[in-house]
C-alpha positions as CSV (number, residue, x, y, z in Angstrom):
1,M,-2.1,240.9,80.6
2,S,-4.3,238.9,82.9
3,D,-3.9,235.2,83.6
4,D,-7.1,234.4,81.6
5,T,-5.8,233.3,78.2
6,T,-9.3,233.0,76.8
7,K,-9.8,236.8,76.7
8,E,-9.5,238.4,73.3
9,L,-9.4,242.0,74.4
10,P,-6.3,243.6,75.8
11,Q,-6.1,244.4,79.5
12,D,-6.5,248.1,78.8
13,P,-8.3,248.6,75.5
14,A,-7.6,252.4,75.7
15,K,-3.8,251.9,75.2
16,V,-1.9,250.0,72.6
17,N,0.6,247.9,74.5
18,V,3.5,246.7,72.3
19,N,5.4,245.3,75.3
20,D,3.1,242.3,75.9
21,P,3.3,239.6,73.2
22,E,-0.4,238.7,73.4
23,E,-1.4,242.3,73.2
24,L,1.0,243.0,70.4
25,S,-0.5,240.1,68.4
26,Y,-4.0,241.4,69.2
27,W,-3.3,244.9,67.9
28,C,-1.5,243.7,64.8
29,R,-4.5,241.6,63.9
30,K,-6.8,244.5,64.7
31,F,-4.9,247.0,62.6
32,G,-3.8,244.6,59.9
33,C,-0.1,245.3,60.3
34,I,3.2,243.7,61.2
35,P,4.8,244.3,64.6
36,S,7.5,246.6,63.3
37,N,4.9,248.9,61.8
38,L,2.9,248.8,65.0
39,F,6.0,249.8,67.0
40,A,6.6,252.7,64.6
41,A,3.0,253.8,64.8
42,V,3.0,253.8,68.6
43,Y,6.4,255.6,68.6
44,F,5.2,258.4,66.4
45,A,1.5,258.6,67.2
46,G,1.3,257.6,70.8
47,D,-0.5,254.6,72.4
48,S,-4.1,255.7,71.7
49,P,-5.8,253.1,69.5
50,E,-7.4,255.9,67.5
51,A,-4.1,257.7,66.9
52,V,-2.3,254.4,66.0
53,E,-5.0,253.5,63.5
54,K,-5.0,256.9,61.9
55,Y,-1.2,256.8,61.6
56,I,-1.3,253.3,60.0
57,K,-3.9,254.5,57.5
58,E,-2.1,257.7,56.7
59,K,1.2,256.0,56.2
60,S,-0.4,253.1,54.3
61,I,1.6,250.5,56.4
62,Y,-0.9,247.7,56.3
63,S,0.4,244.3,55.7
64,P,-0.2,242.7,52.4
């Protein structure tokens, strides 16, 4: 991620990056899930935000 900590968007919005803590937090907020569920979604669906969101919805792994 860039040095600009005021940015809300990830460095590459076309890829879900679970290896950067700031981006992990961003994607978890965006998809409404916990980190372990996001890791699973990226593992099984790939790093495309669309694929990750679809996986999370299909598996109903939203956080309460």
